[in-house]
TORLUM-342247 format. One record per residue (C-alpha): z negated, x negated, y; residue in one letter. Coordinates in steps of 0.1 Angstrom, whole numbers, always signed. Layout:
BEGIN
<pt z="Z" x="X" y="Y" residuo="A"/>
...
end
This chain:
BEGIN
<pt z="+1754" x="-28" y="-974" residuo="M"/>
<pt z="+1751" x="-38" y="-938" residuo="L"/>
<pt z="+1721" x="-25" y="-920" residuo="D"/>
<pt z="+1722" x="-10" y="-885" residuo="D"/>
<pt z="+1708" x="-42" y="-868" residuo="H"/>
<pt z="+1735" x="-64" y="-884" residuo="F"/>
<pt z="+1762" x="-39" y="-874" residuo="R"/>
<pt z="+1750" x="-40" y="-839" residuo="D"/>
<pt z="+1752" x="-78" y="-839" residuo="R"/>
<pt z="+1788" x="-76" y="-853" residuo="I"/>
<pt z="+1798" x="-52" y="-825" residuo="A"/>
<pt z="+1782" x="-75" y="-798" residuo="L"/>
<pt z="+1800" x="-105" y="-812" residuo="L"/>
<pt z="+1834" x="-87" y="-813" residuo="R"/>
<pt z="+1829" x="-79" y="-776" residuo="S"/>
<pt z="+1827" x="-116" y="-767" residuo="E"/>
<pt z="+1857" x="-128" y="-746" residuo="R"/>
<pt z="+1866" x="-157" y="-769" residuo="D"/>
<pt z="+1860" x="-139" y="-802" residuo="F"/>
<pt z="+1896" x="-133" y="-812" residuo="R"/>
<pt z="+1907" x="-167" y="-802" residuo="R"/>
<pt z="+1880" x="-182" y="-823" residuo="A"/>
<pt z="+1889" x="-160" y="-853" residuo="V"/>
<pt z="+1926" x="-171" y="-848" residuo="A"/>
<pt z="+1914" x="-207" y="-852" residuo="G"/>
<pt z="+1896" x="-197" y="-884" residuo="Y"/>
<pt z="+1928" x="-181" y="-898" residuo="C"/>
<pt z="+1947" x="-213" y="-890" residuo="Q"/>
<pt z="+1921" x="-234" y="-908" residuo="G"/>
<pt z="+1921" x="-212" y="-939" residuo="M"/>
<pt z="+1958" x="-218" y="-945" residuo="I"/>
<pt z="+1958" x="-255" y="-938" residuo="E"/>
<pt z="+1969" x="-275" y="-969" residuo="P"/>
<pt z="+1941" x="-289" y="-990" residuo="S"/>
<pt z="+1934" x="-326" y="-990" residuo="Q"/>
<pt z="+1935" x="-325" y="-1028" residuo="I"/>
<pt z="+1966" x="-333" y="-1048" residuo="V"/>
<pt z="+1962" x="-301" y="-1068" residuo="W"/>
<pt z="+1972" x="-265" y="-1062" residuo="P"/>
<pt z="+1937" x="-256" y="-1050" residuo="S"/>
<pt z="+1948" x="-226" y="-1029" residuo="H"/>
<pt z="+1962" x="-210" y="-1060" residuo="K"/>
<pt z="+1933" x="-221" y="-1082" residuo="L"/>
<pt z="+1903" x="-211" y="-1061" residuo="L"/>
<pt z="+1916" x="-183" y="-1038" residuo="N"/>
<pt z="+1910" x="-153" y="-1061" residuo="Q"/>
<pt z="+1877" x="-136" y="-1059" residuo="I"/>
<pt z="+1868" x="-139" y="-1096" residuo="G"/>
<pt z="+1875" x="-176" y="-1099" residuo="R"/>
<pt z="+1860" x="-182" y="-1064" residuo="Y"/>
<pt z="+1827" x="-166" y="-1075" residuo="V"/>
<pt z="+1826" x="-187" y="-1106" residuo="V"/>
<pt z="+1830" x="-219" y="-1085" residuo="S"/>
<pt z="+1806" x="-205" y="-1058" residuo="F"/>
<pt z="+1778" x="-199" y="-1084" residuo="M"/>
<pt z="+1785" x="-231" y="-1102" residuo="L"/>
<pt z="+1778" x="-250" y="-1070" residuo="I"/>
<pt z="+1746" x="-229" y="-1064" residuo="H"/>
<pt z="+1733" x="-237" y="-1099" residuo="N"/>
<pt z="+1741" x="-274" y="-1095" residuo="D"/>
<pt z="+1725" x="-279" y="-1061" residuo="Y"/>
<pt z="+1695" x="-257" y="-1071" residuo="A"/>
<pt z="+1690" x="-280" y="-1101" residuo="W"/>
<pt z="+1696" x="-313" y="-1086" residuo="R"/>
<pt z="+1678" x="-307" y="-1052" residuo="H"/>
<pt z="+1654" x="-278" y="-1056" residuo="H"/>
<pt z="+1640" x="-280" y="-1092" residuo="G"/>
<pt z="+1661" x="-250" y="-1104" residuo="G"/>
<pt z="+1670" x="-243" y="-1140" residuo="P"/>
<pt z="+1697" x="-264" y="-1157" residuo="R"/>
<pt z="+1732" x="-255" y="-1146" residuo="P"/>
<pt z="+1747" x="-249" y="-1180" residuo="T"/>
<pt z="+1778" x="-230" y="-1189" residuo="L"/>
<pt z="+1757" x="-204" y="-1206" residuo="T"/>
<pt z="+1736" x="-199" y="-1174" residuo="A"/>
<pt z="+1768" x="-196" y="-1154" residuo="L"/>
<pt z="+1784" x="-171" y="-1178" residuo="Q"/>
<pt z="+1753" x="-148" y="-1174" residuo="A"/>
<pt z="+1757" x="-145" y="-1136" residuo="M"/>
<pt z="+1794" x="-140" y="-1129" residuo="V"/>
<pt z="+1817" x="-110" y="-1133" residuo="G"/>
<pt z="+1842" x="-126" y="-1157" residuo="L"/>
<pt z="+1839" x="-125" y="-1195" residuo="S"/>
<pt z="+1823" x="-154" y="-1212" residuo="H"/>
<pt z="+1857" x="-165" y="-1225" residuo="R"/>
<pt z="+1873" x="-163" y="-1191" residuo="Q"/>
<pt z="+1845" x="-182" y="-1175" residuo="T"/>
<pt z="+1846" x="-210" y="-1201" residuo="A"/>
<pt z="+1884" x="-212" y="-1197" residuo="G"/>
<pt z="+1882" x="-215" y="-1160" residuo="F"/>
<pt z="+1855" x="-241" y="-1161" residuo="V"/>
<pt z="+1877" x="-261" y="-1185" residuo="S"/>
<pt z="+1905" x="-259" y="-1158" residuo="T"/>
<pt z="+1881" x="-271" y="-1132" residuo="L"/>
<pt z="+1872" x="-301" y="-1154" residuo="K"/>
<pt z="+1908" x="-309" y="-1159" residuo="A"/>
<pt z="+1913" x="-309" y="-1122" residuo="G"/>
<pt z="+1882" x="-331" y="-1118" residuo="R"/>
<pt z="+1865" x="-304" y="-1098" residuo="F"/>
<pt z="+1836" x="-303" y="-1123" residuo="V"/>
<pt z="+1821" x="-328" y="-1146" residuo="T"/>
<pt z="+1796" x="-322" y="-1175" residuo="A"/>
<pt z="+1765" x="-344" y="-1174" residuo="V"/>
<pt z="+1738" x="-349" y="-1199" residuo="A"/>
<pt z="+1704" x="-335" y="-1190" residuo="D"/>
<pt z="+1680" x="-365" y="-1187" residuo="P"/>
<pt z="+1654" x="-347" y="-1207" residuo="D"/>
<pt z="+1677" x="-335" y="-1235" residuo="D"/>
<pt z="+1711" x="-352" y="-1239" residuo="A"/>
<pt z="+1723" x="-324" y="-1261" residuo="R"/>
<pt z="+1723" x="-301" y="-1230" residuo="V"/>
<pt z="+1753" x="-304" y="-1208" residuo="K"/>
<pt z="+1750" x="-295" y="-1171" residuo="C"/>
<pt z="+1779" x="-286" y="-1149" residuo="L"/>
<pt z="+1781" x="-307" y="-1117" residuo="Q"/>
<pt z="+1804" x="-298" y="-1088" residuo="A"/>
<pt z="+1826" x="-326" y="-1073" residuo="S"/>
<pt z="+1826" x="-331" y="-1036" residuo="P"/>
<pt z="+1862" x="-318" y="-1036" residuo="A"/>
<pt z="+1851" x="-285" y="-1051" residuo="L"/>
<pt z="+1822" x="-282" y="-1026" residuo="V"/>
<pt z="+1846" x="-289" y="-997" residuo="T"/>
<pt z="+1871" x="-262" y="-1008" residuo="E"/>
<pt z="+1846" x="-235" y="-1017" residuo="I"/>
<pt z="+1827" x="-243" y="-985" residuo="G"/>
<pt z="+1858" x="-242" y="-964" residuo="R"/>
<pt z="+1856" x="-206" y="-953" residuo="S"/>
<pt z="+1819" x="-208" y="-945" residuo="G"/>
<pt z="+1822" x="-240" y="-924" residuo="R"/>
<pt z="+1852" x="-226" y="-905" residuo="L"/>
<pt z="+1832" x="-194" y="-897" residuo="F"/>
<pt z="+1806" x="-217" y="-882" residuo="V"/>
<pt z="+1834" x="-235" y="-863" residuo="V"/>
<pt z="+1844" x="-201" y="-849" residuo="A"/>
<pt z="+1809" x="-193" y="-839" residuo="M"/>
<pt z="+1806" x="-227" y="-822" residuo="D"/>
<pt z="+1837" x="-218" y="-802" residuo="A"/>
<pt z="+1824" x="-184" y="-791" residuo="V"/>
<pt z="+1790" x="-199" y="-782" residuo="A"/>
<pt z="+1806" x="-228" y="-763" residuo="G"/>
<pt z="+1785" x="-254" y="-781" residuo="R"/>
<pt z="+1793" x="-289" y="-770" residuo="D"/>
<pt z="+1776" x="-303" y="-801" residuo="A"/>
<pt z="+1786" x="-277" y="-826" residuo="G"/>
<pt z="+1767" x="-268" y="-858" residuo="R"/>
<pt z="+1798" x="-272" y="-879" residuo="A"/>
<pt z="+1799" x="-309" y="-873" residuo="A"/>
<pt z="+1766" x="-312" y="-891" residuo="G"/>
<pt z="+1781" x="-297" y="-922" residuo="L"/>
<pt z="+1807" x="-324" y="-928" residuo="D"/>
<pt z="+1803" x="-340" y="-962" residuo="G"/>
<pt z="+1793" x="-323" y="-995" residuo="P"/>
<pt z="+1755" x="-326" y="-990" residuo="G"/>
<pt z="+1747" x="-300" y="-963" residuo="R"/>
<pt z="+1779" x="-281" y="-970" residuo="L"/>
<pt z="+1768" x="-277" y="-1006" residuo="G"/>
<pt z="+1734" x="-265" y="-994" residuo="E"/>
<pt z="+1752" x="-240" y="-972" residuo="L"/>
<pt z="+1770" x="-227" y="-1003" residuo="V"/>
<pt z="+1738" x="-226" y="-1023" residuo="R"/>
<pt z="+1719" x="-206" y="-997" residuo="R"/>
<pt z="+1749" x="-182" y="-994" residuo="S"/>
<pt z="+1750" x="-177" y="-1031" residuo="A"/>
<pt z="+1712" x="-172" y="-1033" residuo="A"/>
<pt z="+1716" x="-144" y="-1008" residuo="H"/>
<pt z="+1744" x="-128" y="-1028" residuo="V"/>
<pt z="+1722" x="-130" y="-1060" residuo="L"/>
<pt z="+1694" x="-112" y="-1042" residuo="R"/>
<pt z="+1713" x="-86" y="-1021" residuo="H"/>
<pt z="+1749" x="-83" y="-1035" residuo="G"/>
<pt z="+1782" x="-94" y="-1022" residuo="T"/>
<pt z="+1790" x="-93" y="-985" residuo="L"/>
<pt z="+1826" x="-83" y="-990" residuo="I"/>
<pt z="+1820" x="-50" y="-1006" residuo="A"/>
<pt z="+1819" x="-30" y="-973" residuo="P"/>
<pt z="+1854" x="-42" y="-965" residuo="F"/>
<pt z="+1877" x="-27" y="-991" residuo="P"/>
<pt z="+1910" x="-39" y="-978" residuo="R"/>
<pt z="+1898" x="-74" y="-973" residuo="V"/>
<pt z="+1885" x="-72" y="-1009" residuo="L"/>
<pt z="+1919" x="-59" y="-1020" residuo="H"/>
<pt z="+1936" x="-91" y="-1007" residuo="F"/>
<pt z="+1908" x="-113" y="-1020" residuo="A"/>
<pt z="+1913" x="-99" y="-1055" residuo="G"/>
<pt z="+1949" x="-113" y="-1056" residuo="R"/>
<pt z="+1959" x="-149" y="-1062" residuo="D"/>
<pt z="+1960" x="-164" y="-1027" residuo="C"/>
<pt z="+1957" x="-129" y="-1012" residuo="G"/>
<pt z="+1929" x="-138" y="-988" residuo="Y"/>
<pt z="+1947" x="-168" y="-972" residuo="P"/>
<pt z="+1978" x="-146" y="-970" residuo="L"/>
<pt z="+1958" x="-120" y="-951" residuo="L"/>
<pt z="+1945" x="-148" y="-928" residuo="A"/>
<pt z="+1981" x="-158" y="-922" residuo="A"/>
<pt z="+1990" x="-123" y="-912" residuo="L"/>
<pt z="+1960" x="-119" y="-889" residuo="V"/>
<pt z="+1968" x="-153" y="-874" residuo="G"/>
<pt z="+2004" x="-142" y="-868" residuo="A"/>
<pt z="+1992" x="-111" y="-850" residuo="H"/>
<pt z="+1969" x="-131" y="-828" residuo="Y"/>
<pt z="+1996" x="-156" y="-821" residuo="A"/>
<pt z="+2018" x="-128" y="-807" residuo="A"/>
<pt z="+1990" x="-110" y="-788" residuo="T"/>
<pt z="+1962" x="-135" y="-777" residuo="I"/>
<pt z="+1969" x="-161" y="-751" residuo="P"/>
<pt z="+1960" x="-195" y="-763" residuo="G"/>
<pt z="+1959" x="-186" y="-800" residuo="A"/>
<pt z="+1973" x="-211" y="-825" residuo="P"/>
<pt z="+2009" x="-206" y="-834" residuo="P"/>
<pt z="+2017" x="-184" y="-864" residuo="A"/>
<pt z="+2024" x="-199" y="-898" residuo="A"/>
<pt z="+2059" x="-192" y="-910" residuo="P"/>
<pt z="+2060" x="-157" y="-926" residuo="L"/>
<pt z="+2091" x="-163" y="-946" residuo="S"/>
<pt z="+2087" x="-161" y="-984" residuo="L"/>
<pt z="+2096" x="-198" y="-987" residuo="R"/>
<pt z="+2072" x="-209" y="-959" residuo="G"/>
<pt z="+2042" x="-189" y="-973" residuo="L"/>
<pt z="+2049" x="-199" y="-1008" residuo="A"/>
<pt z="+2050" x="-236" y="-999" residuo="E"/>
<pt z="+2018" x="-233" y="-978" residuo="R"/>
<pt z="+1999" x="-214" y="-1005" residuo="L"/>
<pt z="+2012" x="-232" y="-1036" residuo="D"/>
<pt z="+2025" x="-201" y="-1052" residuo="V"/>
<pt z="+2059" x="-187" y="-1061" residuo="S"/>
<pt z="+2081" x="-168" y="-1036" residuo="R"/>
<pt z="+2081" x="-139" y="-1060" residuo="A"/>
<pt z="+2043" x="-137" y="-1059" residuo="H"/>
<pt z="+2043" x="-138" y="-1021" residuo="V"/>
<pt z="+2070" x="-111" y="-1021" residuo="G"/>
<pt z="+2049" x="-89" y="-1043" residuo="N"/>
<pt z="+2018" x="-93" y="-1021" residuo="L"/>
<pt z="+2038" x="-85" y="-990" residuo="L"/>
<pt z="+2055" x="-55" y="-1007" residuo="A"/>
<pt z="+2021" x="-41" y="-1017" residuo="E"/>
<pt z="+2008" x="-44" y="-982" residuo="A"/>
<pt z="+2040" x="-28" y="-967" residuo="E"/>
<pt z="+2039" x="+0" y="-992" residuo="A"/>
<pt z="+2003" x="+7" y="-982" residuo="A"/>
<pt z="+2014" x="+9" y="-946" residuo="G"/>
<pt z="+1993" x="-20" y="-935" residuo="W"/>
<pt z="+2021" x="-43" y="-922" residuo="I"/>
<pt z="+2058" x="-46" y="-915" residuo="R"/>
<pt z="+2077" x="-78" y="-915" residuo="I"/>
<pt z="+2112" x="-81" y="-901" residuo="A"/>
<pt z="+2132" x="-114" y="-899" residuo="D"/>
<pt z="+2101" x="-133" y="-911" residuo="S"/>
<pt z="+2081" x="-119" y="-881" residuo="R"/>
<pt z="+2052" x="-95" y="-882" residuo="L"/>
<pt z="+2065" x="-64" y="-864" residuo="S"/>
<pt z="+2035" x="-41" y="-872" residuo="F"/>
<pt z="+1999" x="-47" y="-882" residuo="F"/>
<pt z="+1977" x="-17" y="-889" residuo="D"/>
<pt z="+1950" x="-17" y="-862" residuo="P"/>
<pt z="+1924" x="-3" y="-887" residuo="T"/>
<pt z="+1931" x="-32" y="-911" residuo="V"/>
<pt z="+1927" x="-56" y="-881" residuo="L"/>
<pt z="+1895" x="-39" y="-871" residuo="A"/>
<pt z="+1881" x="-42" y="-906" residuo="E"/>
<pt z="+1890" x="-79" y="-908" residuo="F"/>
<pt z="+1874" x="-85" y="-874" residuo="E"/>
<pt z="+1842" x="-68" y="-885" residuo="D"/>
<pt z="+1843" x="-89" y="-917" residuo="W"/>
<pt z="+1849" x="-121" y="-897" residuo="A"/>
<pt z="+1822" x="-113" y="-872" residuo="A"/>
<pt z="+1797" x="-106" y="-900" residuo="G"/>
<pt z="+1806" x="-139" y="-918" residuo="Q"/>
<pt z="+1803" x="-158" y="-885" residuo="M"/>
<pt z="+1768" x="-145" y="-879" residuo="L"/>
<pt z="+1758" x="-149" y="-916" residuo="F"/>
<pt z="+1770" x="-185" y="-919" residuo="Y"/>
<pt z="+1758" x="-195" y="-885" residuo="D"/>
<pt z="+1723" x="-183" y="-893" residuo="D"/>
<pt z="+1724" x="-202" y="-926" residuo="L"/>
<pt z="+1738" x="-234" y="-909" residuo="A"/>
<pt z="+1709" x="-233" y="-884" residuo="A"/>
<pt z="+1685" x="-232" y="-913" residuo="A"/>
<pt z="+1703" x="-260" y="-933" residuo="V"/>
<pt z="+1704" x="-283" y="-903" residuo="L"/>
<pt z="+1668" x="-277" y="-894" residuo="A"/>
<pt z="+1657" x="-290" y="-928" residuo="D"/>
<pt z="+1658" x="-327" y="-938" residuo="P"/>
<pt z="+1687" x="-335" y="-961" residuo="P"/>
<pt z="+1679" x="-328" y="-997" residuo="A"/>
<pt z="+1670" x="-357" y="-1018" residuo="V"/>
<pt z="+1697" x="-361" y="-1043" residuo="R"/>
<pt z="+1687" x="-364" y="-1079" residuo="V"/>
<pt z="+1705" x="-394" y="-1094" residuo="P"/>
<pt z="+1737" x="-385" y="-1113" residuo="D"/>
<pt z="+1733" x="-386" y="-1150" residuo="C"/>
<pt z="+1758" x="-402" y="-1174" residuo="A"/>
<pt z="+1790" x="-381" y="-1177" residuo="C"/>
<pt z="+1793" x="-363" y="-1210" residuo="A"/>
<pt z="+1826" x="-356" y="-1227" residuo="S"/>
end
């Protein structure tokens, strides 16, 4: 849970003049198409699968750069919320998409270690890096911290440190139940970002333009079916959180918006603190890649 000091930091950040405009930029970045020719929004934007990828990167970087234990499938299965069978199946999907390779441990070729591709690090690190971009904007930094996170080296270290915090203290999303609700659905979190972005586009001067909120526009942006988008929007409307008319957001529950803003402010502070620590350390010495195993 969030302690009182951190809640005070969240409240102070939310009171900053440029906070909402910065969060609007974050929302825009979260629904930008991936650079990967693969439906990565659909694949990775569901909290169970995201956590598997998140912890896989943690284990890989801890092993290769910090002397951690071998990042085997068995080790991963022991630390995520999915069943062993679900985890193994999802890792196989990541391998098929070239997001993950299996490498032989140099000390025991029979042991296969899971290594994250730069593409996986980029996609899983997208939200954290964009939160640092938002913090750069609020702080008015000419030389922003986010620029130092380009490339998989330091971005992967940011993910590793974030995952290490979660392993010690628990998830950061639990105090935000409606954000968690969206995150539990396939592409639900980027859809929520699109809705928040649409609200800001209509209410905040200088905010980025809204993404199309038609079923077709959202489905194409998120690489899911129109039916799936329709179901997500219908759930949110039935809960009284939104109303959409003529592909425009006509109502957004202010309590949901406040929850998202608290979540975003907390993430901005959390990842900005981590980024400062990552950038203060020399780049990790990369352990040479081992021969890929089939």
